[in-house]
N, C-alpha and C positions, 0 to 999 in steps of 0.2 A: 220581360219589361215591355210594356206596350209602347206603341209609337207616341201616344199622347204623353205618357210619363217621361219618355226619352226627350221629347221636345221641351217639356217643362223643365227638366233637369238642365238641358243645354241653355235654355233661356236664363235660368237662375245663375248658372256659372258665368254666362256672358255679362250679366249685370254685376256680379261680384268682381269680375276682372275690370270692367269699366270703372267701377267705384274705386278700385285700388289704383288704377292709372290716374284718376283725377285727384286723388288725395295728395296734397302738397305737404311734404314732410320738411320741417324746418331744420335749422342748424342744430338745435338741441337734440333732436332725434339722432342725427348722424354723430354728434359728439358722444352721446350716451352709448351708441352702438360701438364706436371705436374704443371707448373706455372699457366696455364689457369684453371686447375681444382682447384688449391688452391685459386685463386681469386674468383671463382664461389662459394666457400664456405665462404671465409673471408668477402666479401662485404656484403652479406645479414646478416651475424652474427654481423658485426659492425653496420649496419643499425638498426638491432633489438636492440642492446645494446644502441645505441644513443637514439632511441625512448623510450626505457624502462627507461633510465636515466631521460629523460624529464618527463615522467609520474610519476616516483618515487618522483621527486622534487615537482611536481605539487600537488600530492595527499598525500605526506608524507608517503609512504608505504615501506620504507626501501629499500631493493634491489630486491623485488619481481618481478617487471616488467622488470628490467634490465636483470636478469637471465632468466626469462621466455621468453622474446622476443629474447634474444641472442640465446638460444637453438632453438627457432622456426625459426630464421634466418638460423642457421646451417642446420636444417632439410630441410628447403625450398631450400637451396643451393644444398644439396645432392640429393634431389628429382629432381631439375632442371638438374643436371648432368645425373642422371639416365634416365629421360624422354627424354632428347635430344639425347641419344644414346651413349654418351661417356662411360657410365658405362657398356654397353653391348658390348664393343669392337668396337663400331662404331666411327664415327667422329662427332664432335660437329657440329650441323647444323648452 
């Protein structure tokens, strides 16, 4: 990479960063982000609880599978958020 290309790339990146700092995000943006994060945790948790309830009825194990799979679903949802970048200040891919 030549010096000229490098300086051009640095200049483009600095303009992009300045534009992102100057953009004012409103309440609706933050509300939509928090709802998205909520659903990314709720859906796997309900899925785990549903599967656990089925296994509990089938094998007559009380509430063991329901609770275990619901917690596993919550952990999976939180990991999904972290892995996709939303938990590190990034945007969801």
